[in-house]
N, C-alpha and C positions, 0 to 999 in steps of 0.2 A: 504493500500500500504506500501511498505518498507519505512524506514526512508528516508527523502529527502537528496539529495546530498547538502553539504554545499555551493557549488559554484553555485547552480542553483536556489537560492531563488529569488523571485521577485513578482511583482504584475501582475495581469492579463493583457494580452496584449490588445491593442486597436483593435477594429474590423477590421481596415484597415491594420493591420500588418499581414504578412504571418504567418500562424500557423506553429509552429515548428514541428508538427507531419508530415508535408509533407517532411521536410528535413530528419526526421527520416526514412520515407518510402524510400527515395532515398538511404540512407545508407543501409537499410535492403535489398533493391534490389541489391545493389553492393555486399553485403555480400553473398547473395545466389549465385550470379554470381561467386564470388571468391571461393565458396565451391567446384567448379568443380574438382580440383585435388583429392578430396576425393570421387568423384562419380564414379560409374561403367563405364560410357561412356568414362572417361579419363583413368582410371586404365586399361581398356581393351586394350588400345593402347600399353601399356608396356608389356603385357603378352608375345607376340612373341619375342621381343628383349631380355627379361629376360630369356626366355626358350632357346634361341639360345646361349647366353653367358654362362649360368650355366649348361645347359644340363639337367635341371630338367624337369620332365614330365608335360604336361598340367594338368593331373589329380592332381598331387601334388600341383601345383600352385593354382588350383581351390579350392582344399580342404583347403589350408592355407587361401585363401580369405574368404571362408565360415566361418572358425573358427575365423578369425579376425573380421568379421562382427558380429558374435554372441558375441564375447568379447566386442565389441564396444556397442552393445545393452545393455549389463549389466552395462555399465558405464555411459550411457547417463543421468541417474537420477542425478548423481553428477553435471553435467553441469547445469541442471535446478535449483538445489539448490544453486549453485554459483550465478546464475543470480538473484534469489530471494533475496539473502543476500547482494550481492555487486553491483547489477545492470548489465545491458546488456553491458556496456562499458568494464567491466572486462573480459567478456567471448566472446566478439565479435571481438577483435582486430586482430585476425588471426595469432597471434604469434605462437600458438600451431600448427596450420596446416602448417605453414611455416617450423617449426622444424621437423614435421613429413615428409614433402617432402625432407628435407635435410637428414633425416635418410634413406629414400628410396634410396638416391644416394649412400649410403655406404653399402648397403645390401651385405652380404658375406656368408650367410647360410640360410637354411630354417626357423630357429627360427627368424632370423633378418627380413625375409620377412613377417612372421606371425605378428610380433610386428609392423612392418611398416603398414601392412594392417589394423590392429586394430586401430592404431593411426589415419590413414587417414580416416577411417570410423567414428570413434568417433568424431574427430575434424572437419571433412569436412561434410560428409553426416549427421552426428549427430548435433554437436554444431552449425555449420553455416547454418543449415536448421531450427532447432528448435528455436534457440535464435532469429533470425531475425523475424520470424513469431509471436513469443510470444511478442516481443518488439512492433511490429505494433499493435497487439491486445491490448496492454496497452494504446496506444495513440489514438486508434479509437474504438468506440463502435457503434454508429449509422451508420457509414460508413465503418464498419469493413470488410464486404464482398468485397466491391469495393477496399479497400486499400490492402487487401491481394491478390486480383486478380492482381493488379498492381505489387505487390512485386514478384509474380511468374514470371514476365517477365525476372527477373534476371536468373532464372533457365533455361528458354527457350533459352535465349541468350547464356548462358554458354554451353548448349548442342549443339548449332549451331556453336559456335566460337572455343571452346577449342579443340575438337578432331582433326580437320584438322590442326590446328596450332601446336599442340603437335606432331602429326605425322610428320609434316615437320621438326620440331625441332629435333626429334629423328634421322631422315634421315640425316640432315645437320651436326649434332654433334654426340651424342650417348645418350642412355637412361639415364645414370647417370647425364650427364650435363643437360639434359632436366628437371630432378627433381630439380636441383639447380636453374634453371631459374624459374621454377614454384614457388619455395619458395620465391624468391625475388619478383615475380609478386604479390603473395598473400599479402606480407607485404606492397608493394607499393600501392596496391588497398585499403587495409583496415586500416592500422595503422593511417594515417593522418585523414581520414574521421571519424573514431571511436573516436579518442581523441578530435577532434575539435567539433563534432556535437552531439554525443550520450549523452542523459540525461536519468535519471532513469524513469521519468513519467511526464505527463503534470502537475500534482499537484505540482511536485518539482519545476516547473517554474512559479507557480501561475496561471496555465491555467486549462482548462477543456477538457476532451476528445472531439475530432473532432473540437476543436476550438470553441465550443459552449459557450454560456452564462451559468451561474449556472442553474441547473435543480432541480426543487422542486416538480413538479406535477407528476401525474401518467403517465405511458407510453401510447402513442397513436399509434394506428396502430399495425399490426401484427409483425413488425420487432423488433429487440432486443432493449431494453431500456438501458439507461446508468446504469452501475453497481452501485448498492447501497450497503451500508455497510452490510445490512442483507443478501445480496446475495453472499458475499465473503466466500470462503471455503478454509481451509488449505488442504495440501496434505493428511494428516491422515484422515480428515473428508471425503474427496472425495473418498479415497480408501474404505471407509466403506459404500458407497452408491451403490445401485443396478445399478444406471444409469451409473457410471463409467465403470463397467465391461461390460455392454450391449453395450456401445459405442465402447469399444475396440473390441468386437466381430463384431460389425457392420462395422467397418472400416478395419479390418484385412484382409478380402478377397481381398481388393484392392491391398495391398502390396504383398500378397502371389501369387495370380493368375496372376496379371499383370507382376510381375517379372519373373515368370515361363514361361509365354507365350513369353515374350521378349527374355529371355535367350535361349529358344529352337526355336525361330522364324523361322530361315532358314530351319532347318531339318523338322520342323512342316509343313511348306509350301511345301517342297519337296514331302512329302508323300501325299499331296493333289493335286499333279500334277503341282505345280508352280515352275519354275526354280529358281535357286539361285539368278540370277541377278535381276529378277522381285521381288523376296522376299526381297532383300536388298533395292530395290527402294520403297517398301511399307513403310519403315521407314520415307520417306520424307513427307508423308501425316500425320504422327502422330503428329509432332510438331505443325503445324497450327491448326489441329483439337483439340489438347490439349489446345491451346490458346483460341479457341472458348468455350470449356468446362469450362475453368477457368473463363471467363467473364460472361458466362451464370450463373454459380454458384454464383459468386460474386454479380451480379445484383439481383438474386433471394433472396440471404441471407440478403440483405438490406431491403427486403420487406416481407419475409416469415420467421417465426420462424424456427430455425435450425433443431429442432427435426422432423419437417414435411418433411424435405428433406433427412434425414438419410437413409431411404430405397431406395432412388432414385439412389444413386451411385452403390450399388450392383445390382439393377435392370438393370441399363445400362450395367454393366459387364455381367450379364446373357444374355442380348440381343447380345452383342459382341461374346460371346462364342457360342450361338445358331447359329449365322450367320456363324461363322468359320466352323461349320459342314456342311454348304451348299456350301462351296467354290468349284467351278468347273472351274473357269477361272480367268484371271488376274484382271478384274474389280471387281469381288467378293472379291479378296484379298485386293484391294485398299479400298473398302468399309469397310472391316473388320478393316484395319489399321485406318481408320477415326473414326470408332466406339470406338476402343480401346483407341485412343488418346483422344477423347472427354471424355471418362470415366475417364481416368487418370487425366485430368485437372479438371474435376468436383469434383472428389473425393479428390484431394489434397487441394482445397480451403475449402471444407466442413470439412475436418479433422482439418484444422487450426482454423476455426471459432467456431466449436462446443465446444471445451474445455473452452475458456473464456466465451462463452454464457451460459454454464451450471454451471461453478464454479467460475466465477468472475476473477479479475485481480491480486489480492493480491499475490497469489503464483502460478501464471500462468506458470512460468518457471518450477517448480517442477511437477506440474500436467501435463503440456504438455509433459514433458520428460517421466513421468511415462507411459503415453499413447503411447509414441513413442517407448518404449521398445518392446511392442507387435508387432508394425508395422515393426520395424527393424529386429526383430527375424523372423517374417513371410517372409520378403523379403530375408533374408539370407538362410532360409531352403526351400523356395518355389520351386526352380528349382529341388531339389533332388527327392522328391516323384513324381513330375510330370514326370521327366525324367525316373525314375524307372518304372512307369506305362506305359510310352511310349515304353520302351524296352520290357516289358512283353507282352503287347498287340500288338505291332507293328502296332498300329492304332491311328492316331491323333484324329479321331472322337470319338473312344471309350474312349480315355484318357480324352478328354474334357467332355464327357458325365458323366464320373465318378466324375470329379472335379466340376461339376455344383452344387453339394451339398454345397460347401463352400460359394459361394455368396448367395445361397438360405437361408442358416442359418444366414448369415449376414443381409439379408433383413428382416428376421423375427425379429432379435434382434433390428434392427433399428425401426421397427414398435412399439415396446414396450419400447424403451429407452427414456422415457419421462424425462424432466428436474427434477433434484432432489428437494425435499422439506424438509425443516427442521422439 
């Protein structure tokens, strides 16, 4: 692990004392919630007002958003390295995301908007998603799946709370004022909690992961064992393993296909005979089904080795895509939404758990960020080829049939992505 923070030294806590990792988990949940201004579901609220004031086309704004997201993907590794070197406290305070929101309030040209999108995606969707999950992975090993499932509640709450509130704020004031309010909100949510409670690691406080007593014997059961020194990998070592790249391929389809299906959801449903109002209502079943998938994955990962579940997420995505081709009525559409939501929740937790379970905790920030580059890039470019195929074929079913190859390749990669060995 990185060097201990000098203000965190101490002896092991007594068994009756609350394990500090649970406080870390609450802060991580809050951080994921506060990342919402950098997520697509909040940014999308501003597209119409920005277009109305500036006169820029929706195509231009969408292109700038894609370019900004790709730029953010290239910078996320720096965030992970900062976490490994200085600890989560230095990268989690939300100061950067607040400044990015302030920048958005002063956008005056296309380049300004591109830079604002890049900063929002890097510091919101990137840093405040990768760092909290990596931080929880440092504090929990035996209970890692369950802990990360609880952390994801912050994302689900953010998706439910922020869009309607931001929409109301834009209506009552204007979109520039709304960004200023979001900046203040991010600082108020994160700065006090991060400075008061975030610590580098359990070892820095004289504790052990999960609040357990010292572990000396062999691992029991199929679940992950506490990370030992000979299981720790540096970023350079991880990048040289076959397992790292197979995991990237195994999880990439989740970002690429799910983002594409979500981005084109309404027009996709329209071509299948589902009206726009019903198509929009389908989104309401995705959040609860995502929550179910999250806790199913978290529970399984505390009992089953992560590599055994790697093919499951793309297999669930294949099932959702196959079902989409059979949609002929509203209830089929809602069932599809439930399948896609479950797949998203299951895959998100699996992605967060697999990196520390394969490569340990010492450089989890860098390794997790390196893996996130592929996922962020896939999410950024996913809607483009999907939309192009949709335009060329004029058929939702044909488009889905063509893109089935992506999760199939991911499932095959997951089957052979065994944990690395020295």
